[in-house]
TORTIFI-178790 format. One line per field, with one value per residue (C-alpha): residue in three letters; x, y, z. Coordinates in nm, 4 decimals. Layout:
TORTIFI-178790
dolum ALA, ...
X X, ...
Y Y, ...
Z Z, ...
***
This chain:
TORTIFI-178790
dolum MET, THR, LYS, ARG, TRP, LEU, ASN, THR, PHE, ILE, SER, ILE, ALA, ALA, LEU, SER, PHE, THR, VAL, GLY, ALA, SER, ALA, GLN, ALA, GLN, THR, GLY, PRO, TYR, PRO, ASN, LYS, PRO, ILE, LYS, ILE, ILE, VAL, PRO, PHE, ALA, ALA, GLY, GLY, SER, THR, ASP, ILE, LEU, ALA, ARG, MET, ALA, ALA, GLU, THR, LEU, SER, SER, SER, LEU, LYS, LYS, PRO, VAL, VAL, VAL, GLU, ASN, LYS, ALA, GLY, ALA, SER, GLY, ASN, ILE, GLY, MET, GLU, PHE, VAL, ALA, ARG, ALA, ALA, PRO, ASP, GLY, TYR, THR, LEU, LEU, PHE, THR, SER, THR, ASN, LEU, THR, LEU, ASN, PRO, ALA, VAL, ILE, SER, LYS, VAL, PRO, TYR, ASP, PRO, VAL, LYS, ASP, PHE, ALA, GLY, VAL, THR, MET, LEU, ALA, PHE, ALA, PRO, LEU, LEU, LEU, ILE, THR, ARG, PRO, ASP, PHE, ALA, GLY, GLY, ASN, LEU, SER, SER, LEU, ILE, ASN, TYR, GLY, VAL, ASP, HIS, PRO, GLY, GLU, LEU, ASN, PHE, SER, SER, SER, GLY, ALA, GLY, GLY, ALA, PRO, HIS, LEU, ALA, GLY, GLU, MET, LEU, LYS, ILE, ARG, LYS, ASN, ILE, ASP, MET, THR, HIS, VAL, PRO, TYR, GLY, GLY, ALA, ALA, PRO, ALA, ILE, THR, ASP, ILE, VAL, ALA, GLY, GLN, VAL, GLN, MET, THR, PHE, THR, THR, TYR, VAL, SER, ALA, GLN, ALA, MET, LEU, THR, ALA, ASN, ARG, LEU, LYS, ALA, LEU, ALA, VAL, ALA, SER, LYS, ASN, ARG, LEU, PRO, VAL, LEU, PRO, ASN, VAL, PRO, THR, PHE, ALA, GLU, GLU, GLY, LEU, ASP, ASP, PHE, GLU, ILE, GLY, THR, MET, PHE, GLY, LEU, LEU, ALA, PRO, LYS, GLY, THR, PRO, GLN, PRO, VAL, ILE, GLN, MET, LEU, HIS, ASP, ALA, ILE, LYS, ASN, ALA, SER, ALA, ALA, PRO, GLU, PHE, GLN, GLN, LYS, ILE, ILE, GLN, GLN, GLY, ALA, SER, VAL, VAL, VAL, ASN, THR, PRO, THR, GLU, TYR, ASP, THR, TYR, LEU, ARG, GLU, ASP, VAL, SER, LYS, TRP, SER, LYS, LEU, ILE, LYS, GLN, ILE, GLY, LYS, VAL, SER, ALA, ASN
X 21.1850, 21.0144, 20.9625, 20.8195, 20.5657, 20.4742, 20.4047, 20.1956, 19.9950, 19.9282, 19.8133, 19.5753, 19.4365, 19.3780, 19.2075, 18.9839, 18.8843, 18.8034, 18.5928, 18.4127, 18.3459, 18.2162, 17.9831, 17.8566, 17.7917, 17.5927, 17.3910, 17.3688, 17.1957, 16.8669, 16.6323, 16.7613, 16.4881, 16.1153, 15.9953, 15.7348, 15.4794, 15.3169, 14.9585, 14.8684, 14.4974, 14.2762, 14.2458, 13.9714, 13.9740, 14.0924, 14.4445, 14.4776, 14.3352, 14.5761, 14.8697, 14.8097, 14.7930, 15.1314, 15.2733, 15.1656, 15.3226, 15.6545, 15.6690, 15.6178, 15.8810, 16.1468, 16.0986, 16.0793, 15.7874, 15.6293, 15.4107, 15.1474, 15.1172, 14.8392, 14.9383, 14.6251, 14.5586, 14.5884, 14.4700, 14.7532, 15.0270, 15.1254, 15.2097, 15.3670, 15.5959, 15.6971, 15.8236, 15.9812, 16.1971, 16.2756, 16.6137, 16.6450, 16.7354, 16.4315, 16.2881, 16.0312, 15.8054, 15.4934, 15.1762, 14.9525, 14.7012, 14.6594, 14.6676, 15.0455, 15.0410, 14.7144, 14.7749, 15.0441, 14.7921, 14.5122, 14.6939, 14.8977, 15.1944, 15.2698, 15.5624, 15.7086, 15.7823, 15.6154, 15.8938, 16.2078, 16.1371, 16.0212, 16.1404, 15.8685, 15.8696, 15.5535, 15.1976, 15.0025, 14.6626, 14.4466, 14.0824, 13.8964, 13.6063, 13.2513, 12.9891, 12.6714, 12.3166, 11.9652, 11.8498, 11.5451, 11.7237, 11.7804, 11.7535, 11.9942, 12.3036, 12.5960, 12.4843, 12.1360, 12.2798, 12.5135, 12.2284, 12.0174, 12.2957, 12.3415, 11.9666, 11.9091, 12.1951, 12.2353, 11.9872, 12.2335, 12.4165, 12.6987, 12.8191, 13.1652, 13.3389, 13.5100, 13.6391, 13.9712, 13.9578, 13.9608, 13.5782, 13.5344, 13.7927, 13.6347, 13.3093, 13.4955, 13.6607, 13.3204, 13.1948, 13.4889, 13.4897, 13.1138, 13.0537, 12.7898, 12.6758, 12.6391, 12.7013, 12.9435, 12.8080, 13.0890, 13.0209, 13.2309, 13.2822, 13.1689, 12.8771, 12.6689, 12.7566, 12.6049, 12.3096, 12.1846, 12.1637, 11.9180, 11.7327, 11.7127, 11.9145, 12.1775, 12.1709, 12.5121, 12.8566, 13.1916, 13.2965, 13.4731, 13.3185, 13.3809, 13.1916, 12.8944, 12.8843, 12.5914, 12.3679, 12.4610, 12.3891, 12.0512, 11.9751, 11.9190, 12.1957, 12.3287, 12.6842, 12.6819, 13.0521, 13.3915, 13.6846, 13.9507, 14.0878, 13.9160, 13.5931, 13.6051, 13.5895, 13.3398, 13.1132, 13.1551, 12.8375, 12.9369, 13.1060, 13.4118, 13.3837, 13.5669, 13.3062, 13.0422, 13.2188, 13.4314, 13.7972, 14.0885, 13.8641, 14.0633, 14.0635, 14.0774, 14.2960, 14.6328, 14.7607, 15.1345, 15.4380, 15.7218, 16.0437, 16.2319, 16.4468, 16.8003, 16.6978, 16.9512, 16.8337, 16.8933, 16.6537, 16.3939, 16.4286, 16.3996, 16.0748, 15.9386, 16.0306, 15.8580, 15.5301, 15.5745, 15.6177, 15.3116, 15.0958, 15.0750, 14.8663, 14.4893, 14.4159, 14.6331, 14.4584, 14.1123, 14.1700, 14.2497, 13.9600, 13.7235, 13.8297, 13.7034, 14.0577, 14.2882, 14.6245, 14.9153, 15.2485, 15.4724, 15.8505, 16.0128, 16.1156, 15.7645, 15.6149, 15.8538, 15.7512, 15.3833, 15.4342, 15.5958, 15.3211, 15.0434, 15.1773, 15.1800, 14.8281, 14.6726, 14.8572, 14.7303, 14.3749, 14.3677, 14.4857, 14.1931, 13.9378, 14.0650, 14.1728, 14.0018, 14.0603, 14.1032, 13.9178
Y 7.6306, 7.4685, 7.8047, 7.9492, 7.6617, 7.7015, 8.0720, 7.9950, 7.7313, 7.9749, 8.2408, 7.9997, 7.8784, 8.2365, 8.3232, 8.0141, 8.1041, 8.4608, 8.3464, 8.0866, 8.3387, 8.5870, 8.3247, 8.2278, 8.5914, 8.6287, 8.3096, 8.2589, 7.9687, 7.8372, 8.0111, 8.3549, 8.4549, 8.3932, 8.0363, 7.9567, 7.6761, 7.5711, 7.4415, 7.2686, 7.3452, 7.6530, 7.8604, 7.7825, 7.4023, 7.1786, 7.1483, 7.5261, 7.5772, 7.3297, 7.4637, 7.8114, 7.6665, 7.4980, 7.8215, 8.0172, 7.7548, 7.7559, 8.1345, 8.1630, 7.8999, 7.9944, 8.3729, 8.4188, 8.4864, 8.1701, 8.2470, 8.0167, 8.0265, 7.8418, 7.6799, 7.4899, 7.2780, 6.9305, 6.7502, 6.9137, 6.8147, 7.1715, 7.2733, 6.9392, 6.9503, 7.3059, 7.1918, 6.8735, 7.0935, 7.3572, 7.3978, 7.1581, 7.4329, 7.4399, 7.7626, 7.6036, 7.3447, 7.1542, 7.1106, 6.8631, 6.5829, 6.2222, 6.3365, 6.3169, 5.9379, 5.8690, 6.0579, 5.8218, 5.5363, 5.7132, 5.9527, 5.8008, 6.0321, 6.2608, 6.5070, 6.3916, 6.0797, 6.0984, 5.8935, 5.9927, 6.3646, 6.4499, 6.4214, 6.3981, 6.6485, 6.5281, 6.4193, 6.6813, 6.5132, 6.2391, 6.2953, 5.9672, 5.9404, 5.8905, 5.6753, 5.8813, 5.8292, 5.9539, 5.8759, 5.6883, 5.4739, 5.0978, 5.0696, 5.3432, 5.1381, 4.9889, 4.6259, 4.7030, 4.9148, 4.6334, 4.3829, 4.6123, 4.6324, 4.2543, 4.1883, 4.4551, 4.4155, 4.7123, 4.9309, 5.1032, 5.4153, 5.5929, 5.9431, 6.0898, 6.4255, 6.3002, 5.9899, 5.8653, 6.0453, 5.8846, 5.8966, 5.7143, 5.4527, 5.4020, 5.3097, 5.0709, 4.9130, 4.8538, 4.6960, 4.4554, 4.3719, 4.2997, 4.1905, 4.4565, 4.5433, 4.9211, 5.2085, 5.4971, 5.8437, 6.1039, 6.4726, 6.7851, 6.8251, 6.7111, 6.9544, 6.8303, 6.4689, 6.5210, 6.7335, 6.4663, 6.2146, 6.4437, 6.4839, 6.1058, 6.0885, 5.8656, 5.6692, 5.7102, 5.8638, 5.8700, 6.2174, 6.4178, 6.5527, 6.9123, 6.8575, 6.6883, 6.8819, 7.1110, 6.8292, 6.6038, 6.8778, 6.9404, 6.5642, 6.5580, 6.2980, 6.0274, 5.8997, 5.5200, 5.4555, 5.6235, 5.4733, 5.4973, 5.3001, 5.5229, 5.7196, 6.0887, 6.3230, 6.5417, 6.2409, 6.0248, 5.8248, 5.7123, 5.3685, 5.2704, 5.0178, 4.7673, 4.8088, 4.7337, 4.4124, 4.5362, 4.5154, 4.6932, 4.9499, 5.2655, 5.5334, 5.9083, 6.2100, 6.2694, 6.6253, 6.6633, 6.8891, 6.7899, 6.9315, 6.8616, 6.5494, 6.6409, 6.9039, 6.8811, 6.6566, 6.9191, 7.1492, 6.8728, 6.7999, 7.1672, 7.2007, 6.8793, 6.9783, 7.3158, 7.1483, 6.8678, 7.1129, 7.3116, 7.0017, 6.9492, 7.2651, 7.2075, 7.4954, 7.3310, 6.9979, 7.1548, 7.3274, 6.9912, 6.8147, 7.0803, 6.9737, 6.6225, 6.4942, 6.3372, 6.4816, 6.2663, 6.4608, 6.1605, 6.1671, 6.2356, 5.8697, 5.7498, 5.9856, 5.8660, 5.5088, 5.6050, 5.7659, 5.4517, 5.2300, 5.4610, 5.4676, 5.0873, 5.0693, 5.2857, 5.1030, 4.7652, 4.8946, 5.0317, 4.6962, 4.5340, 4.7866, 4.8328, 5.1555, 5.4732, 5.8302, 6.1276, 6.4490
Z 4.1897, 4.4870, 4.6525, 4.3289, 4.2982, 4.6631, 4.6161, 4.3044, 4.4926, 4.7770, 4.5303, 4.3541, 4.6836, 4.7999, 4.4723, 4.4968, 4.8503, 4.7465, 4.4523, 4.6680, 4.9402, 4.6841, 4.5340, 4.8776, 4.9573, 4.6375, 4.6640, 5.0377, 5.2092, 5.0746, 5.0329, 4.9411, 4.6955, 4.6434, 4.5831, 4.3196, 4.3575, 4.0313, 4.0481, 3.7201, 3.7547, 3.7659, 4.0806, 4.3306, 4.3348, 4.6158, 4.4712, 4.4522, 4.8017, 4.9600, 4.7566, 4.8938, 5.2410, 5.1839, 5.0413, 5.3473, 5.5730, 5.3841, 5.3669, 5.7404, 5.8184, 5.5623, 5.5937, 5.2180, 4.9831, 4.8393, 4.5385, 4.3855, 4.0064, 3.8208, 3.4903, 3.3925, 3.0867, 2.9359, 3.2522, 3.4459, 3.2020, 3.1103, 3.4648, 3.5530, 3.2482, 3.3395, 3.6789, 3.5417, 3.3150, 3.5800, 3.7464, 4.0441, 4.2883, 4.5153, 4.3758, 4.1437, 4.3067, 4.2048, 4.4060, 4.2317, 4.2591, 4.1510, 3.7864, 3.8165, 3.8490, 3.6662, 3.3409, 3.2071, 3.2265, 3.0386, 2.8052, 2.5234, 2.5715, 2.8646, 2.8642, 3.1945, 3.3968, 3.7402, 3.9005, 3.7074, 3.6765, 4.0291, 4.3876, 4.6487, 4.9353, 5.1076, 5.0409, 5.2273, 5.2198, 5.0716, 4.9772, 4.9228, 4.6829, 4.8019, 4.6330, 4.6288, 4.5066, 4.5819, 4.9363, 4.8045, 4.5465, 4.5816, 4.9556, 5.0550, 5.1356, 4.9448, 4.9647, 4.8345, 4.5509, 4.4478, 4.4624, 4.2461, 3.9887, 3.9824, 3.9598, 3.6918, 3.4428, 3.2110, 3.4008, 3.6324, 3.5072, 3.6842, 3.6032, 3.6382, 3.6040, 3.2873, 3.1149, 3.2470, 3.5815, 3.9238, 3.9638, 3.6322, 3.7242, 4.0666, 3.8929, 3.6661, 3.9698, 4.1262, 3.8019, 3.7964, 4.1668, 4.1879, 3.8271, 3.7650, 3.4144, 3.4348, 3.1963, 3.2375, 3.1525, 3.1410, 3.2079, 3.1742, 3.5478, 3.8907, 3.9226, 3.6263, 3.7085, 4.0533, 3.9443, 3.7062, 3.9896, 4.1666, 3.8355, 3.7926, 3.4694, 3.6300, 3.9535, 4.1145, 4.0960, 4.2702, 4.3754, 4.6446, 4.9600, 4.8486, 4.5231, 4.6901, 5.0169, 4.9349, 4.8080, 5.0994, 5.3519, 5.1895, 5.2032, 4.8287, 4.7972, 5.0251, 5.0631, 5.0812, 5.1415, 5.1480, 4.9545, 5.2253, 5.5165, 5.7698, 5.7850, 5.7022, 6.0036, 5.8142, 5.7501, 6.0611, 5.9933, 5.6437, 5.6493, 5.4505, 5.1681, 5.3883, 5.6609, 5.3971, 5.2942, 5.0018, 5.1066, 4.9353, 4.7715, 4.8313, 4.5665, 4.5779, 4.5221, 4.6765, 4.7132, 4.7315, 4.7047, 4.4728, 4.3310, 4.0085, 4.0315, 4.1333, 4.3874, 4.6752, 4.9549, 5.2272, 5.0401, 5.0104, 5.3811, 5.4763, 5.2819, 5.4327, 5.7873, 5.7525, 5.6574, 5.9085, 6.1948, 6.0892, 6.0493, 6.4250, 6.4630, 6.4975, 6.2558, 5.9894, 6.0294, 6.0317, 5.6967, 5.5387, 5.7085, 5.5728, 5.2216, 5.2931, 5.3227, 5.5779, 5.6836, 5.5614, 5.5649, 5.4985, 5.4482, 5.1103, 5.0868, 5.1709, 4.9147, 4.6430, 4.7213, 4.7034, 4.3624, 4.2205, 4.3600, 4.2415, 3.8848, 3.8896, 4.0389, 3.7686, 3.4927, 3.6146, 3.6529, 3.2982, 3.1675, 3.3483, 3.2268, 2.8753, 2.7113, 2.8274, 2.7186, 2.9473, 2.8693
***
């Protein structure tokens, strides 16, 4: 009887080994097929540009095709939900912006949880917002603009690319911090919000370097301050808000790579390491700098922490401002 059980055990063990070996042969080590990166916005914007840069980096490092697919709509929620519901196997990734952490604060119901449904790979870059106005308006610096707003309550208007977005909330932050009575004028995008400053319809806006670059280069607009810890390399003469006397005024757009929660940690680490290694190259850094951003490339753990803190930051800010609606 003992010998019979021993022979049975050996047969089962052999069968298990054969099946396991066969499965390994079929699946192989990660990655063994193309990887898809979902961008939840239309092609051509900063998020899409940086996503394609990340895809090229990963493809070169992992020796597998990495394809970018745009799934735009609902302030990014369509594409972000798609990835949140995808298999956590490392073959469907998300490259997104601050909308991931901001949307839950300004949209009554979002189809994902930015912390529970995603695992951070790395924040590739951070693009701070600029406060811009006409060069000839209110003295041409941040202090004089603030003084104008305080001395002329209700006369200062600020535009934004849409209600509930980071540029809108940056204006609201300035109102609260400096007790300025000014009016928000939402537009359907950054371009008209900027154009109407030149036309004199509104006096100021918060926007990205990429959106304002042409007008800044032509000296039709002036950047008064940048909402980050450090000055932007592309605008070395523009001070930070802290340098102008307004501490802790940091707001902008993060660009990051994420995977569905539950993706194996070795896969997360492999993706991170590929981007980390590439980020040391001057060409890599220059592409990000040209977008008016700073290179970040933090660890998966650091990125997860950032996501939690950013969700909390937006939630607290909305409570201060009062309910706003995203376009």
